[in-house]
N, C-alpha and C positions, 0 to 999 in steps of 0.2 A: 552510410554504413552503420549498421546497428549491431553491436556486439560481434564485430568481425564478419558480418554477413553483408554481402553486396546486394544490389538491386535484383540481379538475376536469381540469386538464391532465395530472396524473399518472394519473388514472383512464383518460383517453383513450389515453395512451401504453401503459398496461398492457393495455387491450383490443386495441390494434393488435398488440402483441407476442404476445398470446394467439392472435389470428387468424393471424398469420404462422407461428408455431412450433407451435401446438397445445398442449393441456394436458399431453400426455405428455412433451414435450421441455422444458417449463419447469423441471421438477425437475432435469434434467441440466444445463441452462444455469445455474441458480442454484447448483448444487453446484460447477460449474467456475469460476464467477465468485468464489465464496467461497474456493476453493482458491487462485485467482490473487491475490486481495487479501491473503490470509494469507501467501502466499509473498513478495509485494512488501513487506509490513510486516517480515517476518523479514529480508529482504535489506537493508532500510534500517537495521534495528537492528544487523545485523552490520557494515555499513559504518561506522556511528557508533562502534561499539566498536573497530574496527580503527583508525580515525582517532585515537581517544583513546589507544590503545596506542602508536601512532606518535608522538604528541605527548609522551607520558610518556617514551618512549625518547629522543627528541630532547632533552628537558629533562635527562635523566640524563647524556647524552653531553656536553652543555654544562657541567653541574656538575662532571663528572669532569675536564674539561680545565682548569678553573680559570682564574684571571687572573693575569698576571705583574705 
């Protein structure tokens, strides 16, 4: 069960997509979708690492100022 959809609903959705796009386009659509998802994941990881670097830099700046 994915997102509240059972096996029957997923099969019906797959058949409708197959009828709309045809079997030759499904490979292209799947490939494009996979590339998009991997690009999104990579962007999220890059954002997380940049935020971590900025946080570490801010901590270093605060430590170097010291307290009087």
